[in-house]
C-alpha positions as CSV (number, residue, x, y, z in Angstrom):
1,X,106.0,56.3,117.7
2,X,102.9,58.1,119.0
3,X,101.4,56.7,122.2
4,X,102.6,53.2,121.3
5,X,101.5,51.2,124.4
6,X,101.6,51.1,128.2
7,X,102.1,47.5,128.9
8,X,102.2,45.4,125.7
9,X,105.4,44.6,123.9
10,X,104.5,46.3,120.6
11,X,106.8,49.3,121.0
12,X,109.7,47.1,122.3
13,X,109.3,44.7,119.4
14,X,109.4,47.6,117.0
15,X,112.5,49.1,118.7
16,X,114.4,45.9,118.7
17,X,113.8,45.4,115.0
18,X,114.5,49.1,114.0
19,X,117.7,49.6,112.1
20,X,117.5,53.3,111.5
21,X,119.2,56.2,113.2
22,X,116.4,58.5,114.5
23,X,113.3,57.8,116.5
24,X,110.5,60.3,117.2
25,X,108.4,59.5,120.3
26,X,105.2,61.2,121.4
27,X,103.8,60.6,124.8
28,X,104.9,60.2,128.4
29,X,108.4,59.0,129.4
30,X,109.7,58.6,132.9
31,X,112.2,61.4,132.5
32,X,109.6,63.9,131.3
33,X,107.4,63.1,134.2
34,X,104.0,61.7,134.5
35,X,101.0,63.2,136.4
36,X,99.6,59.7,137.1
37,X,99.5,59.1,140.8
38,X,98.8,55.4,140.2
39,X,101.5,53.0,141.3
40,X,100.6,51.0,138.2
41,X,102.0,53.7,135.8
42,X,105.2,55.2,137.3
43,X,106.7,55.1,133.8
44,X,103.8,57.0,132.2
45,X,100.7,55.9,130.6
46,X,101.8,55.8,127.0
47,X,105.0,53.6,126.7
48,X,106.1,50.5,128.4
49,X,109.0,50.5,130.9
50,X,110.9,47.9,128.9
51,X,110.7,50.1,125.8
52,X,112.0,53.1,127.7
53,X,114.9,51.3,129.2
54,X,115.9,49.8,125.8
55,X,115.5,53.2,124.1
56,X,117.6,55.0,126.7
57,X,120.3,52.3,126.5
58,X,120.7,52.5,122.7
59,X,119.7,56.0,121.8
60,X,120.3,59.5,123.2
61,X,117.7,62.3,123.3
62,X,118.3,65.3,121.0
63,X,115.1,67.2,121.5
64,X,112.4,67.2,124.2
65,X,109.4,69.6,124.0
66,X,106.1,69.6,125.9
67,X,103.1,69.3,123.7
68,X,99.4,69.8,124.3
69,X,98.2,66.8,126.4
70,X,95.1,64.9,127.2
71,X,93.8,65.6,130.7
72,X,95.9,63.9,133.4
73,X,98.9,63.3,131.1
74,X,102.2,65.1,130.6
75,X,103.1,64.5,126.9
76,X,106.2,65.4,125.1
77,X,107.7,65.0,121.7
78,X,111.2,63.6,121.9
79,X,113.7,63.0,119.1
80,X,116.3,60.3,119.7
81,X,119.5,59.4,117.8
82,X,121.1,55.9,117.9
83,X,124.2,56.2,120.1
84,X,127.5,55.3,118.6
85,X,129.5,52.6,120.5
86,X,133.3,52.8,120.6
87,X,136.0,50.4,121.6
88,X,138.6,51.2,124.3
89,X,140.9,52.6,121.6
90,X,138.2,55.0,120.3
91,X,137.4,53.1,117.1
92,X,133.7,52.8,116.3
93,X,132.1,49.4,116.8
94,X,130.3,47.9,113.8
95,X,126.5,47.8,114.0
96,X,126.7,44.0,114.6
97,X,129.2,44.4,117.4
98,X,127.2,47.1,119.1
99,X,124.1,45.0,118.8
100,X,125.9,42.1,120.4
101,X,127.2,44.3,123.3
102,X,123.6,45.5,124.0
103,X,122.2,42.0,123.7
104,X,124.8,40.6,126.1
105,X,124.1,43.4,128.6
106,X,120.4,42.7,128.4
107,X,121.2,39.1,129.2
108,X,123.3,40.1,132.2
109,X,126.6,39.1,130.5
110,X,129.6,41.4,130.9
111,X,132.2,41.7,128.2
112,X,136.0,41.6,128.9
113,X,136.9,44.5,126.5
114,X,135.8,48.0,127.4
115,X,133.4,49.8,125.2
116,X,131.2,52.8,125.8
117,X,128.6,55.1,124.3
118,X,130.0,58.1,122.5
119,X,127.7,61.1,122.5
120,X,129.2,64.1,120.8
121,X,129.0,67.4,122.8
122,X,126.8,69.0,120.1
123,X,124.3,66.2,120.6
124,X,124.0,66.6,124.4
125,X,120.9,68.4,125.8
126,X,121.7,71.5,127.9
127,X,121.2,71.7,131.6
128,X,117.6,72.5,132.6
129,X,115.9,73.1,135.9
130,X,112.6,74.0,137.3
131,X,112.0,77.7,137.9
132,X,112.1,77.2,141.6
133,X,115.8,76.1,141.3
134,X,116.9,78.6,138.7
135,X,119.1,80.4,141.3
136,X,121.3,77.3,141.5
137,X,122.2,77.4,137.8
138,X,125.2,79.4,136.5
139,X,124.5,82.5,134.5
140,X,124.8,82.0,130.7
141,X,128.0,83.3,129.3
């Protein structure tokens, strides 16, 4: 998705119907920061807040890189992978079961059985910090 929308439901509708494993997003996201000072766009100017919440709940970010931007924007390319959901015993949920868990959560319903997202260590982004805080980070081994 490249600059899908700021306030319409186009991106969210696409995401809810998407059955694939990977999503590539180009634009601003709340976690990449936005340079907009406007109270109307705290989530960025390229993708709706509902899409971003839904994306972050069902996918995990594998890559995040700044790209050349339009003036007054902070654009990134990000690559996301659908997050595996596992049951309390560690077995993977079926796609239908995972979809039901997320749908129930969106509707405010809690399930009795425990389930959680399983993100393998090799798919987790490394720690990063702004240069002004580099002294707080451990030295690489």
